[in-house]
N, C-alpha and C positions, 0 to 999 in steps of 0.2 A: 263542643260543636263549633264548626268554622263559621266565621262571619260572612254573611252574604253581602257582597259589594255590588254597587252599580258602577260599571266600568264603561267608559267611552274609549273605544279602540280606533285609532286613526292610522290607517295603513293603506297605501294605494295599490299594492300588489294583492290582487284578489285571493290567490291561493294562500298566501301568508296570512291575510286578514281572516279568512275562514278557518284556517287551522288554529290560529290563536283564539278566535272566538269560541270554537268548539272545546278547546282545552280548558278555557276559563269557565265555560258553562258546565263542563263535567265536574269542575271543582265547586259548583254550586252558585256561581256568580251570575248576575244579569249583565249581559254584554250587548252593546250596540256597536257595530262596525261601520265606519264611514271611510271614504277614500280621498277626501280633499280637506285642505285647511278651511275652506269656506263652509263646508258641511259641518265640520267640527265646531267652528265659531257659532254657527246657528244653534247647534245642539247644546253647547255650553251655556248660551244665553237663555235658552228656553227650558232647560231641565237641570235637575240637581244630580251630580255625579260624585261618587266617592273617590274614583281613580280616573286619571287621564293617562292612557298608554299610547304614546304617539311616536311614529316614525319621524326622523328628522328630515329625510328627503321626500317632499310631497310635490305633486305636479303644479300646485299653485302657490307655493311658498315653502317655508321650512317649519319644522317643529319648534325651532327657536322663535321664529316670528309668531307662530301660533300662541306660544306662551306669553309673549309680549302683548299681543293684541287681545288676548282673552282676559287679561286682568280687568276687573276683579272676579270674573265669572269662571275662571278655570277651577277644576276640581281641587280639593284640598291636598290631594296626593298625586304627584305626577311622575311618570316614568318615561324616559326617552329610550328609543331603540334606533340603532343605526349601524350601517356598515362602516361608518367612520369611528375609529377608536383611538385616535391620537389623544395625547394628554390635553391639548388645546380644545378638542371637541368635547371631551368629558367636562372640562372646566367651564366651557361655555354653557353646556346643558345645566350644570349646577347653578351658574350665575343667573340664568333666566328663571329658575324656580323648580327645575326637576330635582327630585330627591335621588334618582338613580339614572345612570346612563348605561344601558345594556348594548353590547356589541353583537351584531348579527354575524353568523347564526348563533342564537343562544339556545341553551338547553331549556326545555319546558320547566325543569325543576327550578331554574333561576327565577322565573316569573312566579311560580307557585310559592316559593320561599318568601319573596318580597311581599306578595299579596297576603300571606299569613301574618305579616307584621302590621298591616293596615287595620285600624279600628275606627270606623265611622264616628263613633261617639266621641272620640278624641279630637275630631276635626273641628276647626274654627266654625262657629255658627250653628253647631248642632246641640 
């Protein structure tokens, strides 16, 4: 049986956010989608999440800034997604705490495969 994860999805493009939310919910996960860094910070501080899946380009900051400001509240497992795919962008994502940097457009299978490797019981503090 697949692990049911609590996922905070941060994506300002509404259609992309809804498509990703539906995809992950079809896989059995609980997903909340928000559109700004500020909304994400508020949700990270008030609720427990297994996974943070965040766009890098947000209207009120960046996914990199989100990770920096969210410490120690961010989810134990974090995935960046962006249209930026240069080596420096990927390295910056890893440096601020993301475990993966996916380049848009990404195949749904990429996200599904990564989520299959996440185990909430292995996360710090569980």
